[in-house]
C-alpha positions as CSV (number, residue, x, y, z in Angstrom):
1,X,3.1,4.3,-8.7
2,X,1.9,7.3,-6.6
3,X,0.3,8.9,-9.6
4,X,-1.4,5.6,-10.5
5,X,-2.8,5.1,-7.1
6,X,-4.1,8.7,-7.0
7,X,-5.9,8.2,-10.3
8,X,-7.4,4.9,-9.1
9,X,-8.5,6.6,-5.8
10,X,-10.1,9.5,-7.8
11,X,-12.0,7.1,-10.0
12,X,-13.3,5.2,-7.0
13,X,-14.4,8.4,-5.3
14,X,-16.2,9.5,-8.5
15,X,-18.0,6.2,-8.8
16,X,-19.0,6.3,-5.2
17,X,-20.4,9.8,-5.5
18,X,-22.2,8.9,-8.7
19,X,-23.7,5.9,-7.0
20,X,-24.9,7.9,-4.0
21,X,-26.4,10.6,-6.3
22,X,-28.2,8.0,-8.4
23,X,-29.5,6.1,-5.4
24,X,-30.7,9.1,-3.3
25,X,-31.1,12.1,-5.5
26,X,-31.4,11.8,-9.3
27,X,-31.7,8.8,-11.6
28,X,-31.4,9.0,-15.4
29,X,-34.2,7.4,-17.3
30,X,-34.8,7.0,-21.1
31,X,-38.1,6.7,-22.9
32,X,-38.3,3.5,-24.8
33,X,-42.0,3.6,-25.9
34,X,-44.6,6.1,-27.2
35,X,-47.1,5.7,-24.3
36,X,-46.4,9.3,-23.0
37,X,-46.5,11.1,-26.4
38,X,-46.7,14.1,-26.8
39,X,-45.3,14.9,-23.3
40,X,-42.4,12.5,-23.7
41,X,-41.0,11.1,-27.0
42,X,-39.1,8.0,-27.8
43,X,-35.5,8.9,-27.4
44,X,-35.9,11.4,-24.6
45,X,-33.5,11.1,-21.6
46,X,-34.5,12.7,-18.4
47,X,-33.7,12.9,-14.7
48,X,-36.0,11.5,-12.1
49,X,-35.9,13.0,-8.6
50,X,-35.9,10.1,-6.2
51,X,-36.3,12.2,-3.1
52,X,-39.7,13.6,-4.2
53,X,-41.6,10.6,-2.9
54,X,-39.2,9.3,-0.3
55,X,-37.4,5.9,-0.6
56,X,-38.5,2.3,-0.9
57,X,-36.5,-0.8,-1.7
58,X,-37.0,0.0,-5.4
59,X,-35.0,3.2,-4.9
60,X,-31.9,1.0,-4.5
61,X,-30.1,-0.7,-7.5
62,X,-31.8,-3.8,-8.6
63,X,-34.5,-3.4,-6.0
64,X,-32.4,-5.2,-3.4
65,X,-33.7,-3.1,-0.5
66,X,-33.8,-4.6,3.0
67,X,-37.0,-2.9,4.1
68,X,-40.7,-2.7,3.2
69,X,-42.8,0.4,2.7
70,X,-41.3,3.9,2.3
71,X,-38.8,6.0,4.3
72,X,-39.4,9.8,4.3
73,X,-42.4,9.1,2.2
74,X,-44.4,11.8,0.5
75,X,-47.4,11.3,-1.7
76,X,-47.3,12.3,-5.4
77,X,-49.5,15.1,-6.6
78,X,-52.3,14.3,-9.0
79,X,-50.9,14.8,-12.5
80,X,-47.3,14.0,-11.7
81,X,-45.3,12.1,-14.3
82,X,-43.8,9.3,-12.2
83,X,-41.4,6.4,-12.7
84,X,-42.3,3.2,-10.8
85,X,-41.6,-0.5,-10.7
86,X,-44.3,-2.1,-12.8
87,X,-46.6,-4.4,-10.8
88,X,-47.2,-7.2,-10.4
89,X,-43.9,-8.6,-11.6
90,X,-41.9,-5.7,-10.2
91,X,-39.2,-6.2,-12.8
92,X,-39.5,-3.2,-15.2
93,X,-39.5,0.5,-14.7
94,X,-42.6,2.3,-16.2
95,X,-43.3,6.0,-16.6
96,X,-46.9,7.3,-16.6
97,X,-49.0,10.1,-15.3
98,X,-50.7,9.7,-11.9
99,X,-54.4,10.5,-12.4
100,X,-56.1,8.6,-9.6
101,X,-55.4,9.0,-5.9
102,X,-56.2,6.7,-3.0
103,X,-60.0,6.4,-2.6
104,X,-60.8,7.8,-6.1
105,X,-63.3,6.1,-8.5
106,X,-61.7,6.1,-11.9
107,X,-63.4,5.1,-15.2
108,X,-63.1,5.7,-18.9
109,X,-66.4,6.3,-20.7
110,X,-66.3,6.7,-24.5
111,X,-62.8,8.1,-24.3
112,X,-63.4,10.5,-21.5
113,X,-61.6,10.1,-18.2
114,X,-64.1,10.2,-15.2
115,X,-62.9,10.7,-11.6
116,X,-65.4,10.3,-8.8
117,X,-68.4,10.3,-11.2
118,X,-67.4,13.5,-13.0
119,X,-65.9,13.8,-16.5
120,X,-62.5,15.4,-16.5
121,X,-62.7,18.5,-18.7
122,X,-60.9,18.3,-22.0
123,X,-60.6,20.8,-24.8
124,X,-60.0,19.9,-28.5
125,X,-56.8,21.5,-29.9
126,X,-55.1,21.2,-33.2
127,X,-54.7,17.6,-34.5
128,X,-51.3,16.1,-34.8
129,X,-50.3,15.5,-38.4
130,X,-48.0,12.7,-39.4
131,X,-47.1,10.7,-42.6
132,X,-47.2,7.0,-42.8
133,X,-44.9,4.8,-44.8
134,X,-46.9,5.5,-48.0
135,X,-46.6,9.3,-47.5
136,X,-50.3,9.6,-46.6
137,X,-51.1,12.2,-43.9
138,X,-52.7,10.9,-40.7
139,X,-54.6,13.2,-38.4
140,X,-54.5,12.3,-34.7
141,X,-57.0,14.1,-32.4
142,X,-55.4,15.9,-29.5
143,X,-57.0,17.4,-26.3
144,X,-55.9,19.6,-23.5
145,X,-57.1,17.7,-20.3
146,X,-57.4,19.3,-16.9
147,X,-57.4,17.3,-13.7
148,X,-59.5,18.3,-10.7
149,X,-56.4,20.0,-9.1
150,X,-55.9,22.2,-12.2
151,X,-53.0,20.2,-13.7
152,X,-53.2,20.5,-17.5
153,X,-51.5,18.5,-20.2
154,X,-52.0,17.3,-23.7
155,X,-53.3,13.8,-24.6
156,X,-53.6,12.0,-27.9
157,X,-56.4,9.7,-29.1
158,X,-55.1,7.7,-31.9
159,X,-58.4,5.8,-32.4
160,X,-60.6,8.8,-31.5
161,X,-62.9,7.8,-28.6
162,X,-63.2,4.2,-29.8
163,X,-59.9,2.8,-28.6
164,X,-59.5,-0.6,-27.0
165,X,-59.4,0.9,-23.5
166,X,-61.8,3.9,-24.0
167,X,-64.5,2.1,-22.0
168,X,-63.7,0.4,-18.8
169,X,-65.2,-0.7,-15.5
170,X,-65.1,1.7,-12.6
171,X,-61.8,1.3,-10.6
172,X,-61.7,2.2,-6.9
173,X,-58.2,3.1,-6.0
174,X,-57.1,1.3,-2.8
175,X,-55.3,3.0,0.1
176,X,-51.6,3.6,-0.5
177,X,-52.1,3.1,-4.3
178,X,-52.4,5.2,-7.4
179,X,-54.0,5.0,-10.9
180,X,-51.6,5.7,-13.7
181,X,-52.2,6.4,-17.4
182,X,-50.2,7.3,-20.5
183,X,-50.9,10.6,-22.3
184,X,-51.0,8.7,-25.6
185,X,-54.3,7.1,-24.5
186,X,-54.7,4.5,-27.3
187,X,-51.1,3.3,-27.2
188,X,-50.4,2.9,-23.4
189,X,-50.1,-0.2,-21.2
190,X,-51.3,1.3,-18.0
191,X,-53.6,0.9,-15.0
192,X,-56.6,0.3,-17.2
193,X,-55.0,-3.1,-18.0
194,X,-53.0,-4.2,-15.0
195,X,-54.4,-2.3,-12.0
196,X,-52.9,0.0,-9.4
197,X,-49.4,1.3,-8.5
198,X,-48.6,0.5,-4.9
199,X,-46.9,3.4,-3.1
200,X,-44.0,1.2,-2.4
201,X,-43.4,0.8,-6.2
202,X,-42.8,4.6,-6.8
203,X,-39.3,5.4,-7.7
204,X,-39.4,9.2,-8.4
205,X,-40.9,12.1,-10.3
206,X,-39.8,13.0,-13.8
207,X,-38.2,16.4,-13.7
208,X,-36.2,17.6,-16.7
209,X,-34.9,16.4,-20.0
210,X,-31.1,16.4,-20.4
211,X,-30.9,14.9,-23.9
212,X,-33.2,13.8,-26.8
213,X,-32.5,12.0,-30.0
214,X,-34.8,11.1,-32.9
215,X,-33.2,7.7,-33.2
216,X,-31.7,8.2,-36.6
217,X,-28.1,7.9,-35.3
218,X,-26.8,4.8,-33.5
219,X,-24.3,5.3,-30.6
220,X,-21.4,4.4,-32.8
221,X,-22.3,6.8,-35.6
222,X,-20.8,9.8,-33.8
223,X,-20.9,11.9,-37.0
224,X,-24.7,11.8,-37.0
225,X,-25.3,12.7,-33.3
226,X,-25.6,16.4,-34.0
227,X,-28.2,15.9,-36.7
228,X,-30.2,13.4,-34.7
229,X,-30.3,15.5,-31.5
230,X,-33.6,17.3,-30.7
231,X,-31.9,20.5,-29.3
232,X,-35.3,22.2,-28.7
233,X,-36.2,19.6,-26.1
234,X,-33.0,19.7,-24.0
235,X,-33.6,21.2,-20.5
236,X,-37.4,21.1,-21.0
237,X,-39.2,20.4,-17.7
238,X,-41.6,17.5,-17.6
239,X,-45.1,18.8,-16.9
């Protein structure tokens, strides 16, 4: 009986510690879509630092916080890859790159990101090559984009500069809000479609990958895990 109670007590302590860490320090997050390719791939698992931006009610499990606004709040840097509760329903967690800060004027013109009337510099790099179901090679244009603060990352333009959201109106980012976009510009449901990310909705900053799988092995197919694991991505930082 004593040993059983000690085991139960240890499990409870472990669960409490894990809950505290998840709530206040690091939350695991997996990538379900391709909107952040090539920075993040479907099947990536990463840690999000919840203390980076302070805490809101969405920092707590199920968003059941008992307060409004942020506690120990800190603004994200332009270019951060952030996890946030998707407005306006506030039900799903999204992950995108913060490109627009409060007061910015943001617009897409012929595939080019413009901030405050200036085109954000981008440099054409090697195309991404892939094969479709028929074995045909598809070339996807890639660019190295550099934000006004010097933050650099790679974007993809699956439809070139003629994608469905490559020309937009000018968005003026309100106070305490941010403009978020996916790096896979022509395959991203982001601020171009649904608007701004309120500061309160921020959950944390993406930090480091702890696992990545190409999806060829289900959770029950243990014998295929090793082959499906992308070992070259494990422990990569998210830039």
